[in-house]
C-alpha positions as CSV (number, residue, x, y, z in Angstrom):
1,M,19.5,-63.5,144.5
2,S,18.7,-67.0,145.8
3,K,16.7,-67.4,148.9
4,A,19.7,-68.9,150.7
5,M,21.9,-65.9,150.0
6,L,19.2,-63.5,150.9
7,N,18.8,-65.3,154.3
8,I,22.6,-65.1,154.9
9,Y,22.7,-61.4,154.1
10,V,19.6,-60.7,156.3
11,R,21.1,-62.5,159.3
12,T,24.4,-60.7,158.8
13,F,22.8,-57.3,158.5
14,R,20.5,-57.9,161.5
15,R,23.4,-58.9,163.7
16,R,25.5,-55.9,162.7
17,M,22.5,-53.5,163.1
18,E,21.9,-55.0,166.6
19,A,25.6,-54.1,167.3
20,G,24.9,-50.5,166.4
21,E,25.7,-50.1,162.7
22,T,23.2,-48.5,160.3
23,F,21.8,-50.2,157.2
24,E,23.7,-47.8,155.0
25,E,27.0,-48.4,156.9
26,I,26.7,-52.1,156.4
27,L,25.6,-51.8,152.8
28,A,28.8,-49.7,152.1
29,S,30.9,-52.8,153.1
30,Y,29.2,-54.8,150.3
31,P,29.9,-52.8,147.2
32,R,29.0,-55.7,144.9
33,L,25.3,-55.7,146.0
34,T,23.0,-54.2,143.4
35,D,20.3,-51.7,144.3
36,E,17.7,-54.4,143.7
37,Q,19.5,-56.8,146.1
38,A,19.8,-54.0,148.7
39,K,16.0,-53.5,148.4
40,E,15.4,-57.2,148.9
41,I,17.5,-57.2,152.1
42,K,15.8,-54.1,153.4
43,A,12.4,-55.5,152.7
44,E,13.2,-58.7,154.7
45,L,14.6,-56.6,157.6
46,D,11.4,-54.5,157.7
47,K,9.2,-57.5,158.2
């Protein structure tokens, strides 16, 4: 995944998590993301 797309996903996930959703709930709404992409997003969120 490109750095730009990763940044977009990270910002989106962060906003939704701040609104009370869990990582897994948000991930379920993006069925096209691969396991590797999900790991990249999670790693960025954990920084």
